[in-house]
C-alpha positions as CSV (number, residue, x, y, z in Angstrom):
1,X,0.9,-62.6,85.1
2,X,2.5,-60.7,81.9
3,X,-1.4,-61.1,80.7
4,X,-3.0,-59.6,83.8
5,X,-0.2,-56.5,83.5
6,X,-1.8,-56.3,80.3
7,X,-5.3,-56.4,81.3
8,X,-4.4,-53.6,83.7
9,X,-2.9,-51.3,81.7
10,X,-5.4,-51.5,79.0
11,X,-8.2,-51.1,81.4
12,X,-6.5,-47.9,82.9
13,X,-6.2,-46.4,79.0
14,X,-10.0,-46.8,78.7
15,X,-10.8,-45.4,81.8
16,X,-8.4,-42.3,81.8
17,X,-9.9,-41.7,77.8
18,X,-13.6,-42.2,79.2
19,X,-12.9,-39.9,82.6
20,X,-12.7,-37.0,80.0
21,X,-15.4,-37.9,77.9
22,X,-18.0,-38.2,80.2
23,X,-20.0,-35.1,81.9
24,X,-20.2,-34.3,85.6
25,X,-17.2,-33.7,87.8
26,X,-18.5,-36.6,90.4
27,X,-17.9,-39.2,87.0
28,X,-15.1,-37.7,85.9
29,X,-13.9,-38.3,89.1
30,X,-14.6,-41.7,90.0
31,X,-13.6,-43.0,86.4
32,X,-10.3,-41.2,87.0
33,X,-9.7,-42.6,90.5
34,X,-10.3,-45.7,88.9
35,X,-7.9,-45.3,86.3
36,X,-5.1,-44.6,89.3
37,X,-6.0,-48.1,90.7
38,X,-5.6,-49.8,87.2
39,X,-2.2,-48.2,87.1
40,X,-1.4,-49.8,90.8
41,X,-2.3,-52.5,89.8
42,X,-0.2,-52.4,86.3
43,X,2.7,-51.8,88.7
44,X,1.8,-54.7,91.2
45,X,1.9,-57.2,88.3
46,X,5.2,-55.3,87.0
47,X,7.4,-56.0,89.8
48,X,6.8,-59.6,89.3
49,X,7.8,-59.4,85.4
50,X,10.0,-57.0,85.5
51,X,9.1,-55.6,82.4
52,X,6.8,-53.3,80.9
53,X,3.7,-54.4,78.6
54,X,1.9,-52.3,76.0
55,X,-1.8,-51.9,76.2
56,X,-4.6,-53.5,73.7
57,X,-4.9,-50.7,71.6
58,X,-7.6,-52.5,69.9
59,X,-9.6,-53.0,73.4
60,X,-8.9,-49.3,74.0
61,X,-10.3,-48.1,71.0
62,X,-13.4,-51.0,71.3
63,X,-14.6,-50.1,74.7
64,X,-14.3,-46.6,73.8
65,X,-16.1,-46.3,70.9
66,X,-19.0,-48.6,72.3
67,X,-19.1,-46.0,75.5
68,X,-19.3,-43.0,72.9
69,X,-21.9,-45.0,71.2
70,X,-24.2,-46.3,73.6
71,X,-23.4,-44.8,76.7
72,X,-20.4,-45.1,79.6
73,X,-22.2,-46.8,81.4
74,X,-23.0,-49.8,78.9
75,X,-19.2,-49.6,77.7
76,X,-18.3,-49.9,81.5
77,X,-19.9,-52.7,82.9
78,X,-19.7,-54.3,79.0
79,X,-16.0,-54.7,80.2
80,X,-16.4,-55.3,84.2
81,X,-18.4,-58.7,82.9
82,X,-15.2,-59.5,81.7
83,X,-13.2,-59.0,84.7
84,X,-15.1,-61.5,86.5
85,X,-13.2,-64.3,85.2
86,X,-9.8,-62.9,86.3
87,X,-11.4,-62.4,89.9
88,X,-11.7,-66.5,90.2
89,X,-8.5,-66.8,88.4
90,X,-6.6,-63.9,91.0
91,X,-8.0,-66.2,94.0
92,X,-5.9,-69.2,93.0
93,X,-2.8,-67.4,93.7
94,X,-0.7,-68.5,96.4
95,X,-1.2,-66.7,99.6
96,X,2.5,-65.0,99.3
97,X,1.2,-63.0,97.0
98,X,-0.3,-60.6,99.2
99,X,-1.2,-57.4,97.1
100,X,-3.4,-59.8,94.5
101,X,-5.7,-59.5,96.9
102,X,-5.8,-55.9,97.3
103,X,-6.7,-56.2,93.2
104,X,-9.3,-58.5,94.4
105,X,-10.8,-55.7,97.2
106,X,-10.3,-53.2,94.0
107,X,-12.3,-54.6,91.2
108,X,-15.2,-55.1,93.9
109,X,-15.0,-51.3,95.1
110,X,-14.8,-50.3,91.1
111,X,-18.5,-52.5,90.3
112,X,-19.7,-50.7,93.6
113,X,-18.2,-47.3,92.1
114,X,-19.9,-47.8,89.2
115,X,-23.8,-47.8,90.4
116,X,-23.0,-44.4,91.0
117,X,-22.5,-43.7,87.7
118,X,-26.2,-44.5,86.4
119,X,-27.1,-40.7,85.8
120,X,-27.5,-40.6,82.5
121,X,-30.1,-40.0,79.9
122,X,-30.1,-43.0,77.6
123,X,-30.5,-44.7,81.3
124,X,-33.2,-43.0,82.9
125,X,-35.2,-42.8,80.1
126,X,-34.7,-46.7,79.3
127,X,-38.3,-46.9,80.2
128,X,-39.2,-44.5,77.6
129,X,-37.5,-46.1,75.2
130,X,-38.9,-49.6,76.0
131,X,-42.6,-48.4,75.8
132,X,-41.8,-47.0,72.5
133,X,-39.9,-50.3,70.9
134,X,-42.7,-52.8,72.9
135,X,-45.5,-50.8,70.9
136,X,-44.0,-50.4,68.0
137,X,-43.0,-54.4,67.3
138,X,-46.5,-55.8,69.3
139,X,-48.6,-53.1,67.3
140,X,-46.4,-53.2,63.7
141,X,-46.0,-56.1,63.7
142,X,-49.8,-57.0,63.8
143,X,-50.1,-54.9,61.6
144,X,-48.1,-55.9,58.8
145,X,-48.7,-59.5,59.8
146,X,-52.4,-58.7,58.5
147,X,-52.2,-56.4,56.4
148,X,-49.5,-59.0,54.3
149,X,-52.3,-61.2,53.9
150,X,-54.9,-58.6,54.1
151,X,-53.6,-56.9,50.6
152,X,-50.6,-58.9,49.4
153,X,-48.9,-56.0,47.7
154,X,-45.7,-55.1,49.3
155,X,-46.0,-51.3,48.1
156,X,-49.6,-50.9,49.4
157,X,-48.6,-52.6,52.7
158,X,-45.5,-50.5,52.9
159,X,-47.6,-46.9,52.6
160,X,-50.2,-47.9,55.1
161,X,-48.0,-49.6,57.5
162,X,-46.1,-46.3,57.2
163,X,-48.7,-44.0,57.8
164,X,-50.5,-46.2,60.7
165,X,-47.0,-46.2,62.0
166,X,-45.8,-42.6,62.3
167,X,-49.9,-42.0,63.6
168,X,-48.7,-44.4,66.5
169,X,-45.4,-42.8,66.8
170,X,-46.8,-39.4,67.5
171,X,-49.8,-40.6,69.8
172,X,-47.1,-42.7,71.5
173,X,-44.9,-39.5,72.0
174,X,-47.6,-37.4,73.1
175,X,-49.1,-40.4,76.0
176,X,-45.0,-40.0,77.1
177,X,-45.3,-36.7,77.5
178,X,-49.0,-36.3,79.2
179,X,-47.4,-39.3,81.6
180,X,-44.1,-38.1,82.3
181,X,-45.3,-35.0,83.2
182,X,-47.8,-35.9,85.9
183,X,-44.9,-38.4,87.3
184,X,-43.3,-36.9,89.9
185,X,-40.0,-39.0,89.0
186,X,-38.0,-36.0,87.9
187,X,-37.7,-36.5,84.5
188,X,-38.3,-34.1,81.9
189,X,-41.6,-34.5,79.8
190,X,-39.9,-33.4,76.0
191,X,-36.8,-35.9,76.5
192,X,-39.4,-38.7,77.9
193,X,-41.8,-38.3,75.0
194,X,-38.7,-37.3,72.6
195,X,-37.1,-41.1,73.1
196,X,-40.7,-43.1,73.2
197,X,-41.3,-41.5,69.8
198,X,-38.0,-41.7,68.2
199,X,-37.9,-45.1,69.5
200,X,-41.3,-45.7,67.7
201,X,-40.7,-44.9,64.2
202,X,-36.9,-46.5,64.2
203,X,-38.9,-49.3,64.6
204,X,-41.1,-48.9,62.3
205,X,-38.8,-48.1,59.7
206,X,-36.8,-51.0,60.3
207,X,-40.1,-53.5,60.0
208,X,-41.1,-52.2,57.0
209,X,-37.7,-51.4,54.8
210,X,-37.7,-55.3,53.3
211,X,-41.5,-54.0,51.7
212,X,-39.6,-51.0,50.2
213,X,-37.3,-53.3,48.1
214,X,-39.2,-56.6,47.9
215,X,-41.3,-57.9,45.8
216,X,-42.6,-61.1,47.7
217,X,-44.4,-59.8,50.2
218,X,-44.3,-62.9,52.4
219,X,-40.8,-62.8,52.0
220,X,-40.7,-59.4,53.3
221,X,-43.1,-60.6,56.4
222,X,-40.3,-63.2,57.2
223,X,-37.8,-60.7,56.7
224,X,-39.7,-58.4,59.0
225,X,-40.4,-61.0,61.7
226,X,-36.3,-61.7,61.7
227,X,-35.3,-57.8,62.3
228,X,-37.8,-57.8,64.6
229,X,-35.8,-60.5,66.9
230,X,-32.9,-58.8,66.3
231,X,-34.2,-55.4,67.9
232,X,-35.4,-57.3,70.8
233,X,-32.1,-59.2,71.2
234,X,-29.9,-55.9,70.8
235,X,-31.6,-53.5,73.2
236,X,-32.8,-56.2,75.7
237,X,-28.7,-56.8,75.5
238,X,-28.3,-53.9,76.4
239,X,-30.6,-53.2,79.1
240,X,-29.5,-56.5,80.5
241,X,-25.7,-55.2,80.8
242,X,-26.6,-51.4,81.8
243,X,-28.9,-52.3,84.2
244,X,-27.6,-55.8,85.6
245,X,-31.5,-57.5,84.3
246,X,-31.8,-60.8,83.4
247,X,-31.4,-61.3,79.3
248,X,-33.7,-64.7,78.7
249,X,-36.4,-64.0,80.1
250,X,-37.2,-60.3,79.2
251,X,-35.8,-61.4,75.6
252,X,-38.6,-64.2,74.9
253,X,-41.2,-62.3,77.1
254,X,-41.2,-59.6,74.8
255,X,-40.7,-62.5,71.8
256,X,-43.5,-64.4,72.8
257,X,-45.9,-61.0,72.8
258,X,-45.0,-59.4,69.4
259,X,-45.3,-63.0,67.8
260,X,-48.4,-64.1,69.4
261,X,-49.9,-60.9,68.4
262,X,-48.9,-61.2,64.9
263,X,-50.4,-64.2,64.4
264,X,-53.7,-63.2,65.5
265,X,-53.4,-60.3,63.0
266,X,-52.5,-62.6,60.5
267,X,-55.7,-64.7,61.1
268,X,-57.8,-61.5,61.2
269,X,-56.2,-60.5,58.1
270,X,-57.2,-64.2,56.4
271,X,-60.7,-63.9,57.6
272,X,-61.3,-60.6,56.5
273,X,-59.9,-61.1,53.1
274,X,-62.3,-64.5,53.4
275,X,-65.1,-62.4,54.4
276,X,-64.5,-59.8,51.7
277,X,-63.2,-62.0,48.5
278,X,-64.7,-58.9,45.9
279,X,-63.0,-56.0,48.2
280,X,-59.2,-57.7,48.5
């Protein structure tokens, strides 16, 4: 019981911290209410343990930091996912613990209340970020694979890919602006174009970074592939937690598309190098 008591007081402090940081009166009110519920749960367990329990300071710091960096919706959902195990344990308690049923109902209501918190720009514009990431990963991995074999010079590959990537990022940002402006979805066209272009440029910088520091172009290409997998994995995990979407299918789909385009571009680079041996 002391473990559950510690968990409740920890989550009380997390929700209390976040309620002072989020924007919007409705969001603050919901988080403050959930914090009050967590404190009530703590007192229920305290009636049985007859002692005070200190919160887990590391968890309070960790989830507050995660919520600050990646959005309160992601941070809270990540924490709430860990409560599913607690629900199953609660249900095993004897029926004489009547208060436990109340705790289970409160936890279920928390999940419903959290659905009302999904009014964040970083989630509202997830589609724009996905657009930038997808295009950058698919296009630039193809460019890097083709240029690596065709040119076999890391400096030239980095220079060429940088120009290509920046030009493509600006083009994608402009397309994002125009498509959002004509879409009656209520999104800000400037923010949509910013998220699209920013995600594209960050991906470009990450993928070309090995070519700026290493000499062997094939090692650079391998590291770029690894970075691409990490980016795909991280972002799909973020979306799967924040949006309650499946992770594996989306992850393998993006990896499959990116690597297929890269393989075809690699073959194209080989064909071009073979066709023009005196130029390369």
